[in-house]
C-alpha positions as CSV (number, residue, x, y, z in Angstrom):
1,M,6.0,123.1,21.1
2,S,4.8,120.9,23.9
3,L,1.6,119.9,22.0
4,R,3.5,118.8,18.9
5,K,5.9,116.7,21.1
6,R,3.0,115.0,22.9
7,T,1.3,114.3,19.5
8,R,4.5,112.6,18.1
9,D,5.0,110.6,21.2
10,G,1.3,109.4,21.3
11,S,1.4,108.2,17.7
12,W,4.5,106.1,18.3
13,Q,2.9,104.3,21.3
14,W,-0.3,103.5,19.3
15,L,1.8,102.0,16.5
16,L,3.7,99.8,19.0
17,V,0.5,98.6,20.5
18,G,-1.0,97.8,17.1
19,A,2.1,95.8,16.1
20,V,2.1,93.7,19.2
21,L,-1.6,92.9,18.8
22,G,-1.0,91.9,15.1
23,L,1.8,89.6,16.0
24,A,-0.2,88.0,18.8
25,F,-3.2,87.5,16.5
26,S,-0.9,85.9,13.7
27,A,0.6,83.6,16.3
28,V,-2.8,82.4,17.5
29,I,-3.9,81.7,13.8
30,C,-0.7,79.7,13.2
31,L,-1.0,77.7,16.3
32,G,-4.6,76.8,15.5
33,A,-3.6,75.7,12.0
34,Y,-0.8,73.6,13.3
35,A,-3.0,72.0,15.9
36,T,-5.6,71.0,13.2
37,G,-2.9,69.5,10.9
38,L,-3.3,72.1,8.1
39,I,0.5,72.9,8.1
40,S,3.6,71.1,9.2
41,F,7.3,71.9,9.6
42,A,9.6,69.6,7.6
43,V,13.2,69.1,8.7
44,G,15.4,67.5,6.0
45,G,14.2,64.9,3.5
46,P,11.8,65.7,0.7
47,G,10.6,69.3,0.8
48,A,13.7,70.6,2.6
49,V,15.6,73.6,1.4
50,G,17.0,73.0,-2.1
51,E,14.4,70.3,-3.0
52,E,11.2,70.8,-4.9
53,E,8.4,71.3,-2.4
54,L,5.4,69.0,-2.5
55,P,1.9,70.4,-1.8
56,L,0.6,69.3,1.5
57,P,-1.1,67.1,2.1
58,T,-0.2,64.9,-1.0
59,V,-1.0,61.3,-2.2
60,L,1.2,59.8,-5.0
61,V,0.4,56.6,-6.9
62,S,3.1,54.8,-8.8
63,E,3.2,51.4,-10.6
64,V,6.0,49.0,-10.1
65,A,8.0,48.2,-13.3
66,E,6.5,45.3,-15.3
67,L,7.9,41.9,-14.3
68,P,9.5,39.6,-16.9
69,S,6.9,37.8,-19.0
70,A,7.9,34.4,-17.6
71,T,6.7,35.5,-14.1
72,P,3.0,35.9,-13.2
73,T,2.1,39.6,-13.3
74,R,1.5,41.3,-9.9
75,E,-1.2,43.9,-9.3
76,P,0.2,47.5,-9.4
77,Q,1.5,48.5,-5.9
78,V,0.3,51.7,-4.3
79,I,2.8,53.9,-2.5
80,I,1.2,56.5,-0.2
81,V,3.2,59.6,0.9
82,T,1.7,61.5,3.9
83,A,2.9,64.6,5.6
84,T,3.8,64.3,9.2
85,P,5.6,66.6,11.7
86,A,8.7,64.3,11.4
87,G,8.9,64.5,7.6
88,M,7.8,62.2,4.8
89,T,6.9,58.6,5.6
90,V,6.6,56.0,2.8
91,I,4.1,53.2,3.2
92,Q,4.4,50.2,0.8
93,P,1.8,47.5,1.0
94,T,3.1,43.9,1.2
95,P,3.2,42.4,-2.4
96,T,0.7,39.6,-3.2
97,P,2.5,36.2,-3.1
98,L,2.9,34.8,-6.5
99,D,1.3,31.5,-5.6
100,T,-1.9,33.3,-4.7
101,A,-1.9,35.8,-7.5
102,P,-5.2,35.8,-9.3
103,E,-3.7,35.2,-12.8
104,A,-1.4,32.4,-11.7
105,T,-2.4,28.9,-12.8
106,A,-0.9,25.6,-11.7
107,T,0.8,23.4,-14.2
108,P,-1.2,20.1,-14.6
109,T,0.7,17.0,-13.3
110,E,1.5,14.5,-16.1
111,E,0.0,11.1,-15.7
112,P,1.9,9.0,-15.0
113,A,4.4,11.2,-13.3
114,A,7.8,11.5,-15.0
115,A,9.5,10.1,-11.9
116,A,7.5,7.0,-12.2
117,I,8.5,6.6,-15.9
118,A,12.2,7.3,-15.5
119,A,13.1,4.4,-13.3
120,V,16.5,3.8,-11.8
121,G,19.1,3.0,-14.4
122,T,16.9,4.2,-17.3
123,P,18.5,7.0,-19.3
124,L,15.7,9.2,-20.8
125,M,15.9,12.3,-22.9
126,T,14.1,15.4,-21.8
127,P,11.3,16.2,-24.3
128,T,12.6,18.8,-26.7
129,A,9.6,19.1,-29.0
130,T,5.9,18.8,-28.9
131,P,5.2,15.1,-29.2
132,P,2.6,13.7,-31.7
133,E,-0.9,13.7,-30.3
134,G,-1.6,10.8,-28.0
135,I,2.0,9.8,-27.4
136,N,3.7,10.1,-24.0
137,P,6.2,12.9,-24.4
138,I,9.0,11.0,-22.7
139,L,8.5,8.0,-25.0
140,A,8.2,10.2,-28.0
141,N,11.5,11.9,-27.4
142,N,13.3,8.7,-26.5
143,R,12.4,7.0,-29.8
144,T,15.1,5.4,-31.8
145,E,16.6,7.1,-34.9
146,T,15.0,5.8,-38.1
147,V,16.4,5.4,-41.6
148,L,14.6,5.3,-44.9
149,I,14.0,2.0,-46.6
150,S,13.3,2.7,-50.2
151,G,10.4,1.0,-51.8
152,G,10.7,-1.3,-54.8
153,D,10.7,-4.9,-55.9
154,F,13.1,-7.7,-54.8
155,Q,13.2,-11.5,-54.7
156,M,12.1,-12.8,-51.3
157,G,13.0,-16.2,-50.2
158,T,16.0,-18.5,-51.0
159,N,17.2,-21.0,-53.6
160,L,18.7,-24.5,-53.5
161,N,22.3,-23.4,-54.2
162,E,22.3,-20.8,-51.4
163,V,20.9,-23.3,-48.9
164,A,23.4,-26.0,-49.9
165,A,26.3,-23.6,-49.3
166,A,24.9,-22.5,-45.9
167,V,24.3,-26.1,-44.7
168,S,27.9,-27.0,-45.7
169,E,29.3,-24.1,-43.8
170,C,27.2,-24.8,-40.8
171,V,28.2,-28.5,-40.6
172,N,31.9,-28.3,-41.7
173,V,33.0,-25.0,-40.3
174,Y,30.8,-24.4,-37.2
175,K,30.0,-28.0,-36.3
176,G,26.3,-27.4,-36.3
177,A,23.5,-29.9,-37.0
178,C,22.0,-28.0,-39.9
179,D,19.8,-29.7,-42.5
180,P,18.4,-28.4,-45.8
181,S,14.9,-29.1,-44.4
182,F,15.4,-26.1,-42.1
183,A,15.0,-23.8,-45.1
184,E,12.0,-25.4,-46.7
185,D,9.7,-22.7,-45.4
186,S,11.8,-20.1,-47.3
187,F,10.9,-21.7,-50.7
188,P,10.1,-20.8,-53.4
189,P,11.8,-17.5,-54.1
190,H,9.1,-15.0,-55.3
191,R,8.8,-11.4,-56.4
192,V,7.6,-8.9,-53.8
193,I,7.0,-5.1,-54.0
194,V,7.0,-2.9,-50.9
195,D,6.3,0.8,-50.4
196,S,8.9,3.0,-48.8
197,F,8.9,3.2,-45.0
198,Q,11.1,4.1,-42.0
199,M,12.9,1.5,-39.9
200,E,14.6,2.0,-36.6
201,K,18.3,1.8,-37.0
202,T,18.9,-0.4,-33.9
203,E,16.9,-2.8,-31.9
204,V,14.7,-1.4,-29.0
205,T,16.8,-1.3,-25.9
206,L,16.1,-2.3,-22.3
207,G,16.2,1.4,-21.2
208,Q,13.5,2.2,-23.7
209,Y,11.3,-0.7,-22.8
210,V,11.5,-0.2,-19.1
211,A,10.3,3.4,-19.6
212,F,7.4,2.0,-21.6
213,L,6.4,-0.4,-18.8
214,N,6.5,2.5,-16.3
215,T,4.0,4.4,-18.4
216,L,1.7,1.4,-18.2
217,G,2.0,1.3,-14.4
218,P,2.9,-1.3,-11.8
219,G,2.2,-4.9,-12.6
220,S,1.5,-4.1,-16.3
221,H,4.1,-6.6,-17.5
222,R,1.7,-9.4,-16.5
223,N,-1.3,-8.5,-18.7
224,G,-0.9,-4.9,-19.8
225,C,-0.4,-5.5,-23.6
226,A,-3.8,-6.2,-25.2
227,G,-4.7,-8.3,-22.1
228,Q,-1.6,-10.4,-22.6
229,P,1.8,-10.5,-20.8
230,C,4.2,-7.8,-22.1
231,A,7.5,-9.2,-20.8
232,A,9.1,-11.3,-18.1
233,T,10.9,-9.6,-15.2
234,R,13.6,-11.1,-13.1
235,T,10.9,-12.5,-10.8
236,E,9.6,-14.7,-13.6
237,S,12.9,-15.4,-15.3
238,E,16.4,-15.4,-13.8
239,S,17.9,-14.4,-17.1
240,S,15.7,-11.3,-17.5
241,N,17.3,-7.9,-17.0
242,I,14.0,-6.2,-16.2
243,V,13.7,-5.5,-12.5
244,F,10.3,-4.8,-10.8
245,D,10.2,-3.8,-7.2
246,G,6.4,-3.6,-6.9
247,E,6.2,0.0,-7.9
248,L,8.7,0.8,-10.6
249,Y,10.5,-1.1,-13.4
250,S,14.2,-0.6,-13.9
251,T,17.4,-2.2,-15.3
252,P,21.0,-1.8,-14.1
253,D,22.8,1.2,-15.6
254,M,25.3,-1.0,-17.4
255,L,22.6,-2.9,-19.3
256,V,20.4,0.0,-20.6
257,N,21.7,-0.3,-24.1
258,L,21.3,-4.0,-24.4
259,P,18.4,-5.1,-26.7
260,A,15.1,-5.5,-24.9
261,T,14.6,-9.3,-24.4
262,H,12.1,-11.5,-22.6
263,V,9.4,-9.4,-24.5
264,T,6.4,-11.2,-25.9
265,W,5.1,-10.5,-29.4
266,Y,2.2,-8.7,-27.7
267,G,4.7,-6.6,-25.7
268,A,6.7,-5.7,-28.8
269,K,3.5,-4.7,-30.7
270,A,2.2,-2.6,-27.8
271,Y,5.5,-0.7,-27.4
272,C,5.7,0.2,-31.1
273,E,2.1,1.4,-31.1
274,A,2.8,3.4,-27.9
275,I,5.4,5.4,-29.7
276,G,3.3,5.9,-32.9
277,R,5.0,3.1,-34.8
278,R,4.3,-0.6,-35.6
279,L,6.1,-3.9,-36.1
280,P,7.4,-4.5,-39.6
281,T,5.9,-7.0,-41.9
282,E,8.0,-10.0,-42.8
283,A,8.4,-8.6,-46.3
284,E,9.5,-5.2,-45.0
285,W,12.0,-6.8,-42.6
286,E,13.6,-8.8,-45.4
287,R,13.7,-5.8,-47.7
288,A,15.5,-3.7,-45.1
289,A,18.0,-6.6,-44.4
290,R,19.0,-7.6,-47.9
291,G,18.2,-4.6,-50.2
292,S,17.2,-4.9,-53.8
293,D,20.0,-7.4,-54.7
294,S,18.7,-10.2,-52.4
295,R,22.0,-10.6,-50.6
296,V,22.4,-13.5,-48.2
297,Y,23.7,-11.4,-45.2
298,P,23.1,-7.7,-44.6
299,W,26.6,-6.8,-45.8
300,G,26.9,-9.3,-48.7
301,N,26.9,-12.9,-49.8
302,Q,29.8,-14.2,-47.7
303,W,29.7,-14.7,-44.0
304,S,32.1,-12.6,-41.9
305,P,32.4,-13.5,-38.2
306,E,33.5,-10.0,-37.3
307,L,30.3,-8.3,-38.6
308,A,27.7,-9.9,-36.3
309,N,27.2,-11.4,-32.8
310,T,26.3,-15.1,-33.4
311,N,27.2,-18.4,-31.8
312,R,30.0,-19.1,-34.2
313,R,32.9,-21.1,-32.9
314,D,36.6,-20.2,-33.0
315,N,39.5,-22.5,-34.1
316,S,39.5,-24.2,-30.8
317,G,35.8,-25.0,-31.0
318,Q,34.8,-22.6,-28.3
319,R,31.6,-20.5,-28.5
320,T,32.4,-16.9,-29.2
321,S,29.2,-15.4,-27.8
322,S,27.4,-15.9,-24.5
323,G,24.6,-13.3,-24.7
324,P,23.4,-10.1,-26.3
325,V,25.7,-7.1,-26.7
326,P,24.8,-3.3,-26.8
327,V,22.8,-2.4,-29.9
328,G,24.9,-1.1,-32.7
329,S,28.1,-2.9,-31.7
330,F,28.8,-4.1,-35.2
331,P,28.4,-0.9,-37.4
332,S,30.4,-2.6,-40.3
333,G,27.7,-5.2,-40.5
334,A,25.0,-2.7,-41.5
335,S,22.4,-3.5,-44.2
336,P,22.4,-1.6,-47.5
337,Y,20.2,1.1,-45.9
338,G,22.3,1.4,-42.7
339,V,20.2,-0.7,-40.4
340,L,22.3,-2.5,-37.7
341,D,22.1,-5.9,-36.1
342,M,19.9,-7.5,-38.6
343,A,22.1,-10.6,-38.4
344,G,22.7,-11.9,-34.9
345,N,22.6,-10.3,-31.5
346,V,18.8,-11.0,-30.9
347,A,16.3,-12.4,-33.3
348,E,13.4,-10.0,-34.0
349,W,9.6,-10.3,-33.9
350,V,7.8,-9.3,-37.0
351,N,4.1,-8.7,-37.4
352,D,3.2,-11.7,-39.5
353,W,1.6,-15.0,-38.5
354,Y,3.7,-18.0,-39.5
355,Q,2.7,-20.5,-42.1
356,A,5.2,-23.0,-43.4
357,N,4.0,-23.0,-47.0
358,Y,3.0,-19.4,-47.2
359,Y,5.6,-18.5,-49.8
360,S,3.8,-20.9,-52.3
361,Q,0.5,-19.0,-51.9
362,P,-0.4,-16.2,-54.4
363,E,-0.9,-13.6,-51.6
364,A,2.8,-14.0,-50.7
365,S,3.8,-12.2,-53.9
366,G,2.9,-8.7,-55.2
367,L,2.5,-5.5,-53.3
368,N,3.0,-5.3,-49.6
369,P,2.2,-8.8,-48.5
370,Q,0.8,-9.0,-44.9
371,G,1.3,-12.6,-44.1
372,P,-1.5,-15.2,-43.3
373,V,-4.7,-13.8,-41.7
374,S,-4.4,-16.1,-38.7
375,G,-2.1,-18.6,-37.1
376,T,-0.8,-20.0,-33.8
377,T,2.9,-18.8,-34.0
378,K,4.6,-15.6,-35.1
379,V,7.5,-15.2,-37.5
380,V,10.9,-14.3,-36.0
381,R,13.8,-13.1,-38.2
382,G,17.5,-12.5,-38.1
383,G,19.1,-15.2,-35.9
384,S,20.7,-14.4,-32.6
385,W,23.8,-14.6,-30.4
386,D,22.5,-18.1,-29.6
387,T,22.6,-19.5,-33.1
388,V,25.2,-20.3,-35.8
389,P,25.3,-18.1,-38.9
390,F,22.9,-20.4,-40.8
391,F,20.0,-18.8,-38.9
392,A,21.3,-15.3,-39.4
393,R,20.8,-15.4,-43.2
394,T,18.5,-12.6,-44.4
395,P,15.9,-15.1,-45.9
396,H,15.8,-17.5,-43.0
397,R,12.5,-17.8,-41.1
398,Q,11.7,-19.1,-37.6
399,E,8.5,-19.4,-35.7
400,Y,7.6,-19.0,-32.0
401,D,4.5,-18.8,-29.8
402,P,3.7,-15.1,-29.5
403,L,3.8,-15.5,-25.7
404,T,7.4,-16.6,-25.8
405,Q,9.7,-14.6,-23.4
406,A,13.3,-15.4,-24.3
407,L,16.8,-13.9,-24.0
408,F,17.4,-14.4,-27.7
409,I,14.3,-12.6,-29.0
410,G,13.9,-8.8,-29.3
411,F,12.4,-6.4,-31.8
412,R,12.5,-3.1,-33.6
413,C,9.7,-0.8,-35.0
414,V,8.9,0.8,-38.3
415,S,6.7,3.6,-39.4
416,D,5.4,5.7,-42.3
417,E,6.5,9.0,-40.7
418,T,9.0,11.6,-41.6
419,P,12.5,10.3,-40.9
420,I,14.1,11.1,-37.6
421,P,17.7,12.3,-38.0
422,A,20.4,11.2,-35.7
423,G,19.9,12.7,-32.2
424,G,16.7,14.3,-33.3
425,T,13.0,14.0,-32.5
426,G,10.4,13.0,-35.0
427,G,6.7,12.6,-35.3
428,A,5.6,15.0,-38.1
429,G,3.2,13.3,-40.5
430,L,3.1,10.2,-38.4
431,I,0.7,7.6,-39.7
432,P,0.5,4.5,-37.5
433,S,-0.8,1.6,-39.5
434,P,-0.7,-1.7,-37.6
435,T,-1.3,-4.8,-39.6
436,G,-2.3,-8.4,-39.0
437,V,-5.0,-9.9,-36.8
438,I,-4.8,-10.5,-33.0
439,P,-6.0,-13.9,-32.0
440,P,-8.7,-14.5,-29.4
441,T,-7.6,-13.3,-25.9
442,R,-5.7,-16.0,-24.0
443,D,-5.8,-16.5,-20.3
444,P,-2.6,-14.8,-19.0
445,N,-2.4,-17.3,-16.2
446,I,-1.8,-20.2,-18.6
447,T,1.9,-20.8,-19.3
448,P,2.6,-21.7,-22.9
449,S,4.4,-25.0,-23.6
450,P,8.1,-24.8,-23.1
451,L,10.1,-24.2,-26.3
452,P,13.7,-25.1,-27.0
453,S,16.1,-22.3,-26.3
454,L,17.9,-22.9,-29.6
455,P,16.4,-23.2,-33.1
456,P,17.0,-26.6,-34.8
457,G,20.7,-27.1,-35.3
458,G,21.6,-24.2,-33.1
């Protein structure tokens, strides 16, 4: 009995000793593993009770969602998750700044800068389409609406009966000093054929021309148009509405839609070519003004003082016009093709050299006459605010030195391009085709002889 009791009691003691030693050994192993970082105890956060455990240690790589296509693409960001005694810690590298991203490229600066082109008081349209090659986008998108002038034949020039009636009206109604000799260079009437072309609906405005000068750069008005003066600023002429401050050209806000004046023939030609167009020939201008029926005025054969801005006189004998008005102010006075201000407002430069007897020459008739091959003066058409209606007749011709800078002379352009609809932007199929011959370069410092401000009888 005593032996069995001792044996049972000894076994229990040995078991107790073994258990204590096993627990102690396990504790030592756990402490060693903890000390070397092989295990950790997480409290809350990822890996806590109820959450999916992550193997330890763990490194996760995830890419940031793709940025919108308009923004330069960043390199994928790396998020590193490490195990620490305090739980999970997320380390997110600082994103690479967009301005230093490898794929980012700087937008080239336009020359000249848009700020230098859009001077104070000059309304410009933001480019809305790819401009034709070689044309400044601001000028291209600010071009005037064009209308189609259909080609065909018409009688160019005037006849004795029409001139006699015009002289009588000038003398008896408007108290002018008109004479039949003023129309001699429009004789004889002759048959002309022109191809179809596009003509600007209104005269080029001050706002448009100021933008053009700014594309040429400071001081360009003095000799920036084929080595010749482009225009007179207020510094050169008190009546000019083009202001130059030494850096930029501008015009007052209230004047931007007036026709561009004080522009030389060289300045008009250079502007048209800068926008991918050209000056009209004398034959093209007359076709656009009088149509196929050779009308005396753009609207018909009878003068109507309400349809044009000219120096007519009212019943009291007072002048009714003292200067240009905004382009398109007389829509009822449009030509058969819808072209405005072809009688009055400002006279207009055309491409041709002037020759008094040119109409009697064989080359004046036929297909697309280009005018004399050389000369000393250029043809001006359409009369102005400073003339009586006699000079606003569609067949009437005037001549001026191409360096003339006057308040009563402006211009418009034509082209062989696809028509530009109202409010639209054109340029497709553009074929600039300047005509005429430029004379030998003149010294821009030489001032041309003064010319009368009014045509004969004006």
